[in-house]
N, C-alpha and C positions, 0 to 999 in steps of 0.2 A: 504494500500500500504506500501511499505518499502522504507526507505532511506538507501542506502548502501554507507558508506564512505570507500574508499581505502586509506590506509596510508602506504607509502613506508617505508620499513625497510632496503632496499638496495639502493645504489646510483641511481639517475635518469638515468644515462647512462645505467645501467642494465635494467631498465624499457624500455628505448628506443629500446634496442635490441629485446624486446618482443612486441613492439608496433603493428606491422602488424598482428600477430596472435590475439592479444588482440582486435584489431578493427574488425577482422573477427568474433570473439566471440560476440562482441557488436552487429554487423550487424545481426547475426543469431537471437538474441533475440529481436532486434527491429523489424525484419521481422515477427517474430512469434507473436508480439504484447505484449510480456511480459515486455519489457523495455519501459519506458515513456520518460525519458530524461537522459543525461549523460554529463559529462564534467570534465575538469581538475580543480584542486584547484589552487588558486593563493594566495600565492606563490606555486610553483609546488612541493607539498609534497605528492601528490596522486590524487584521483579523487572522483567522486560521481555518483551514478546511482539511479534513481527513478524506482522502480519496482512495477508492478501492484499486487494486492492482489492474493496470492496463498498460498498453504500449505508451511509452513516453511521448511519442509524436501525437497520439490522440489526446493525451492530457494537455499538451501545449496548445492544441487546437481549441480545446474546451476553455482553457484559461484566457486565450485571446478573445473569446466571445464575451468575457465579463466586462460590463461597463466600467468597472473600477480600474481597468488598464489605464484610464486617463488620470488616475489619482494615486495609484499604488504600484509598487514593484512586487514581484513574486519571487519568493525563495522556496524552491522545491527540494525536498529530501525524500529519497526512497528509503523505506523501512521494511525489513523482512521480519515480521513479528514471529518470534519463536516461543514466547511465554506470554500468558495473559491470565488475569484473574478469571475465575469460573464464569462470571457474568459476561466476559468478553472473549471466551474461547473461540467464537466465530471469526475473530480477527486474525487468528493464526493462519498463515498461508495466504492471506488476502494480498 
């Protein structure tokens, strides 16, 4: 799976202006089963998305569709989950 950190390079007010289409983008990929979890950083300097295993080129295409590309940089880390708490066993091998 992937951990994607979004880091704002523009003021949060500019991100707020793009929030509705960003949420629509998140919803589309949660509905398709590609996204596992997402949320804002605290303090609010960006956000994070957990993404299921997929070809990196496909992930890059999905990220390029996010309206937040205008206000955030993306830091993508691939993680091979080998251990998980019982409630999260489904993440192993994702």
